[in-house]
C-alpha positions in Angstrom: 0.3 -9.8 -23.8 2.2 -12.8 -22.3 3.7 -14.3 -25.3 7.2 -12.6 -25.0 9.4 -13.3 -21.7 9.7 -9.9 -19.9 12.4 -9.7 -16.7 11.8 -7.1 -14.2 14.3 -5.9 -11.5 11.8 -4.4 -8.9 13.5 -2.3 -5.8 11.2 -2.7 -3.0 11.3 -1.7 0.9 12.4 -4.1 3.4 9.1 -6.5 3.8 7.7 -5.5 6.7 4.1 -5.7 7.8 2.7 -2.6 5.7 0.5 -1.6 3.2 3.2 -1.4 0.2 4.4 -5.0 1.3 1.1 -6.7 1.1 0.7 -5.0 -2.2 3.8 -6.5 -3.1 3.2 -10.2 -1.9 0.1 -10.1 -3.8 0.8 -8.6 -7.0 4.3 -10.2 -7.9 3.4 -13.7 -7.4 0.4 -13.3 -9.9 2.8 -11.4 -12.5 5.8 -13.8 -12.4 2.9 -16.1 -13.5 2.3 -14.5 -16.9 5.7 -15.5 -18.4 7.5 -12.4 -16.3 10.6 -13.2 -15.0 10.8 -11.0 -11.1 14.2 -10.2 -9.4 13.1 -8.5 -6.3 16.2 -6.4 -5.0 15.2 -5.2 -0.6 16.7 -2.5 1.0 17.8 -4.8 3.9 17.2 -8.0 5.1 14.7 -8.8 8.4 11.2 -8.2 7.2 8.4 -10.5 8.9 7.1 -11.1 5.0 10.4 -11.8 3.7 9.8 -15.3 3.4 7.0 -15.4 2.2 7.6 -13.1 -0.8 10.8 -15.5 -1.4 8.2 -18.4 -1.5 7.1 -17.2 -4.9 9.3 -15.1 -5.9 12.7 -17.3 -6.1 15.4 -14.3 -7.0 15.2 -12.2 -4.0 18.3 -10.4 -3.0 18.1 -8.6 0.4 21.4 -7.7 1.9 21.8 -7.7 5.8 22.8 -3.7 6.4 22.4 -1.4 9.5 23.5 1.4 8.2 22.5 5.0 8.3 19.9 6.3 5.6 22.3 7.9 3.0 24.9 5.3 3.2 22.1 2.7 3.1 20.4 4.1 -0.2 23.8 4.0 -1.3 24.6 0.2 -0.8 21.0 -0.2 -2.1 21.8 1.5 -5.6 25.0 -1.0 -5.8 22.9 -4.0 -5.1 20.5 -3.0 -7.8 23.1 -2.0 -10.4 24.7 -5.8 -9.5 21.2 -7.4 -10.3 20.8 -5.3 -13.4 23.9 -6.1 -14.8 22.9 -10.0 -14.2 19.7 -10.5 -15.2 19.3 -7.7 -18.2 15.9 -6.6 -17.4 13.5 -4.9 -19.5 12.0 -2.7 -16.4 13.3 -1.5 -13.1 10.2 -0.7 -10.7 10.7 0.9 -7.9 8.5 0.9 -5.0 8.5 3.6 -2.4 11.3 7.3 -2.1 14.0 5.1 -0.9 14.3 2.8 -3.2 13.8 4.9 -6.2 16.6 6.9 -5.4 18.9 4.1 -4.9 17.3 3.1 -8.9 17.6 6.1 -10.2 22.1 6.1 -8.3 21.7 2.5 -10.1 20.6 4.1 -13.6 23.3 6.6 -13.4 26.3 4.2 -12.6 24.6 1.9 -15.8 24.9 4.6 -18.2 23.9 4.4 -22.0 26.7 1.6 -23.2 27.0 -0.1 -19.6 24.9 -3.0 -21.3 25.4 -4.9 -24.5 22.5 -6.0 -26.6 21.6 -9.6 -25.5 19.5 -12.1 -27.5 16.0 -13.0 -25.4 14.5 -16.0 -25.0 12.6 -16.1 -28.4 15.8 -15.3 -30.9 15.0 -11.7 -31.1 17.3 -9.0 -29.8 15.6 -7.0 -27.4 16.1 -3.3 -27.8 15.9 -1.8 -24.6 18.8 -4.2 -23.7 21.3 -2.6 -25.6 20.7 0.8 -22.8 19.7 0.8 -19.1 16.1 -0.4 -18.9 13.2 1.7 -18.3 12.7 3.4 -14.6 9.3 3.4 -13.2 8.5 5.0 -9.8 5.7 3.6 -8.0 4.6 5.8 -5.3 2.4 4.7 -2.6 1.4 8.1 -0.5 1.8 12.2 -1.0 4.9 13.2 -0.2 4.3 14.4 3.2 8.0 12.6 4.0 9.6 15.4 1.3 9.2 18.1 4.3 11.4 16.4 6.7 13.9 15.3 4.0 14.6 18.2 1.7 17.8 16.1 -0.3 15.3 13.6 -0.9 12.9 15.5 -2.2 15.7 17.3 -4.4 17.1 13.7 -5.8 13.1 12.2 -6.3 12.6 15.4 -8.8 15.8 15.0 -10.4 14.9 10.9 -11.2 11.6 12.2 -12.7 13.9 13.4 -15.6 15.3 9.8 -15.8 11.8 7.6 -15.0 9.8 6.5 -18.3 6.8 5.9 -16.1 5.5 7.6 -12.5 2.8 5.3 -11.2 0.1 6.5 -8.2 -1.9 4.6 -6.6 -4.5 6.8 -6.3 -6.1 10.3 -7.9 -4.4 12.3 -5.4 -0.9 10.8 -6.0 -1.3 10.9 -9.5 -2.1 14.7 -9.3 1.1 15.3 -7.3 3.4 13.7 -9.6 1.8 15.8 -12.2 2.6 18.4 -10.4 6.4 17.5 -10.2 6.9 16.4 -13.1 5.7 19.3 -15.1 2.3 17.5 -16.5 0.6 14.3 -17.2 3.1 12.6 -19.7 4.8 10.3 -17.3 2.0 9.8 -15.1 -0.7 7.1 -14.8 -2.8 5.7 -12.3 -2.8 1.6 -11.0 -4.8 1.7 -8.1 -4.3 -0.8 -5.1 -5.8 -4.6 -6.0 -6.2 -7.4 -3.2 -8.1 -10.4 -3.5 -11.4 -10.6 -2.9 -12.5 -13.5 -0.1 -15.9 -14.6 0.5 -18.1 -12.5 2.8 -17.9 -13.4 6.3 -20.0 -16.0 8.1 -21.4 -15.9 11.8 -19.0 -18.7 12.4 -15.9 -16.8 11.1 -17.2 -13.7 13.4 -17.3 -15.7 16.4 -14.1 -17.7 16.0 -12.3 -14.1 15.2 -14.0 -12.1 18.4 -13.0 -15.2 20.5 -9.2 -15.2 19.4 -9.1 -11.0 20.3 -11.1 -11.7 23.6 -13.9 -9.6 22.4 -17.6 -9.9 23.9 -19.6 -11.7 21.5 -22.4 -9.2 21.6 -20.4 -6.1 22.2 -20.0 -3.6 19.4 -16.6 -3.7 17.7 -14.6 -1.1 16.2 -10.8 -1.8 13.9 -8.4 0.6 13.0 -5.9 -1.7 11.1 -2.9 0.4 10.3 0.5 0.0 11.8 0.7 2.5 14.7 2.4 5.7 12.9 1.8 9.5 14.1 0.1 10.1 10.3 -2.6 7.4 11.0 -4.4 9.6 13.3 -4.6 6.5 16.3 -5.1 9.8 18.8 -7.6 11.1 17.3 -9.6 8.1 17.1 -9.0 7.7 21.0 -10.2 11.2 21.7 -13.3 10.5 19.5 -14.3 7.0 21.0 -13.7 8.8 24.3 -16.4 11.5 24.1 -18.5 8.7 22.6 -18.1 6.0 26.2 -20.7 7.0 28.1 -23.1 7.4 25.0 -23.1 3.8 23.3 -25.9 2.3 24.2 -24.1 -1.5 24.1 -20.9 -2.7 25.4 -18.0 -1.7 22.9 -14.7 -2.4 22.4 -12.0 -0.3 20.1 -9.5 -2.7 18.1 -6.1 -1.7 17.3 -3.9 -4.1 15.4 -0.5 -2.8 14.4 3.3 -2.8 14.0 4.5 -0.1 16.3 5.9 2.8 13.9 7.1 5.1 16.9 3.6 6.0 18.6 2.5 2.7 20.5 4.0 3.8 24.1 2.4 7.4 23.3 -1.4 6.0 22.3 -1.0 3.2 25.7 -0.7 6.5 28.0 -3.4 8.4 26.0 -5.5 5.4 26.5 -5.1 5.7 30.2 -5.5 8.7 30.7 -9.0 8.7 28.9 -9.9 6.4 31.0 -9.8 3.7 27.8 -7.9 0.9 28.9 -10.8 -1.3 29.5 -12.2 -0.2 26.2 -9.3 -0.6 23.7 -7.1 -3.9 22.7 -4.1 -3.4 21.2 -3.5 -7.1 20.2 -0.2 -6.3 17.9 1.3 -6.4 14.6 -1.0 -8.4 12.3 0.1 -9.7 9.0 -3.3 -10.0 7.9 -6.3 -8.1 8.4 -9.3 -10.3 7.8 -9.9 -11.7 10.9 -10.0 -8.1 12.6 -12.5 -7.5 10.1 -14.5 -10.1 10.4 -14.4 -9.5 14.4 -15.6 -5.9 13.7 -19.3 -4.2 12.9 -17.2 -0.7 12.0 -14.1 0.0 9.9 -12.2 3.1 10.5 -9.3 4.7 8.8 -8.0 8.3 10.5 -5.3 8.7 8.5 -4.5 12.7 8.0 -2.5 11.5 4.8 -3.0 8.6 2.7 -1.9 7.3 -0.7 -4.7 4.7 -0.6 -4.8 1.9 1.4 -5.4 -1.7 1.3 -6.7 -1.8 4.9 -10.1 0.2 3.7 -10.6 -1.5 0.5 -9.8 -5.2 2.4 -12.5 -3.9 5.0 -14.9 -2.7 2.0 -14.6 -6.3 1.0 -15.1 -7.8 3.7 -18.6 -6.4 4.0 -17.8 -3.9 6.8 -19.0 0.1 6.4 -16.2 1.9 6.9 -15.7 5.6 8.0 -12.7 7.3 6.8 -10.8 10.8 6.8 -11.0 12.9 3.2 -7.6 12.5 2.2 -5.2 10.6 -0.5 -7.0 7.6 -2.7 -10.1 7.3 0.7 -12.1 9.6 -1.6 -11.7 7.4 -4.7 -12.8 4.2 -2.5 -15.3 5.9 -0.7 -18.4 7.6 -1.8 -20.0 9.4 1.1 -23.1 8.2 2.5 -23.6 5.3 -0.1 -20.9 2.6 0.7 -19.0 4.5 4.0 -18.7 7.7 5.8 -15.8 10.4 5.1 -15.1 13.1 7.8 -12.3 15.5 8.1 -8.9 15.0 8.9 -7.6 15.8 12.9 -11.3 16.1 13.2 -12.0 13.6 16.4 -15.3 15.2 16.8 -16.8 14.3 13.5 -15.3 11.1 13.6 -17.4 11.0 16.9 -20.2 11.9 15.3 -20.2 9.3 12.3 -19.5 6.9 14.8 -22.5 7.5 17.0 -24.4 7.3 13.6 -23.6 3.6 12.8 -23.5 2.8 16.3 -27.2 3.6 16.2 -28.2 2.5 13.0 -27.5 -1.6 12.7 -30.1 -1.5 9.2 -27.4 1.3 8.0 -24.4 -0.6 8.6 -25.8 -3.2 6.8 -26.6 -1.7 3.7 -23.8 0.7 3.6 -21.5 -2.6 4.1 -23.2 -4.6 1.3 -22.3 -1.1 -0.9 -18.7 -1.3 -0.2 -18.1 -4.8 -0.9 -20.0 -4.3 -4.2 -17.3 -1.3 -5.1 -14.7 -3.5 -3.9 -15.6 -6.1 -6.1 -15.9 -4.1 -9.7 -13.2 -1.5 -8.9 -10.4 -3.6 -6.5 -9.7 -7.0 -7.4 -6.5 -8.5 -7.7 -6.3 -9.5 -11.1 -7.4 -5.9 -12.3 -4.3 -4.6 -10.5 -1.8 -7.6 -11.9 -3.2 -6.8 -15.5 -2.4 -2.8 -15.8 1.3 -3.6 -14.2 1.6 -6.3 -17.2 0.3 -3.7 -19.7 2.5 -1.0 -18.5 5.5 -3.1 -18.2 5.0 -5.0 -21.4 4.7 -1.3 -23.3 7.4 -0.4 -21.4 9.3 -3.3 -23.0 8.4 -2.9 -26.6 9.6 1.0 -26.4 5.8 1.9 -27.1 5.5 5.7 -27.4 2.6 7.4 -25.9 1.6 8.0 -22.0 1.3 5.2 -19.7 -2.0 6.5 -18.5 -3.7 5.2 -21.8 -1.7 1.6 -21.8 -3.1 0.5 -18.2 -6.7 1.4 -19.0 
């Protein structure tokens, strides 16, 4: 698969600390090592992970824009258009809604005669370089955002008609894309992949607890997620508030994350519920290994999800995970076998699952071992990179058929 030089332009959000950005930081360097020339066009500059991306992908374009959303999307589309004219890529892969709309706009500007044929590095003419590149949409969550952005929803549906492939990261997301596209012809699933490190040692656990100021003997719960309303932090606080007198040992709830609008509300809720001494807000955390190394139980109380990196990171660390029964969580967690699934927006059910694991250390250990085994088998970074490479090379070759068959 790696004998033919391949050129890809990736349209992406700013490199803030988040699931999509971490995903790109994981997979793009691996793809670049497989004889693939990658150019990344970010929505705008300034993300905390941008320097890390530039260290592995030299060709990164990131305009410094502070504009209203619609103007920002237009400017992003123009930046993508200029990059495509310069690079002559085979594939234009956009991650998330706004970059996808911008990429579709660039595709319209390019038209069918804007690019001329160009001989590739092995002396053959690239058929796709005579026209626009193959447009790919990478959706990372269920389209809950479309309810508040009807114009964006219409733009996405129009862009689907131009796309060569629509990629979801979970069964729920691909089902949604199939509905929007009128069938499965263009749709495929590429689950998240993460670097699967070693299991946590007692020494690492002790060091992580010391760094967060956690008691060595405490029962530690953690949810690693930015403070969006849909991440369900409020449900989690309500759940532990009902348990604070019933847990048999000292306990802490560790909540690392970037403020996405809910931090002040959650702080106030913590005070109101009398949880000040139990809840730790360490701020934004670029990597999630340390929070999970410090923890006994991992949590994900989201109201909606595509496929959470933090969920499989916790599994790979050998933690029993309690997650809501939404989106890709059901792809990762087998209820009662490697974790627990609970209903979204149901603090009582969440509290019951927490109490069950809190009281049963042997169950925590067995579920955690099963979680790590599944993460190693199904969600490795190499498997994820393999699937992206197969998709891109098949599109570049003009292969006919369904993308879902190519990425298996």
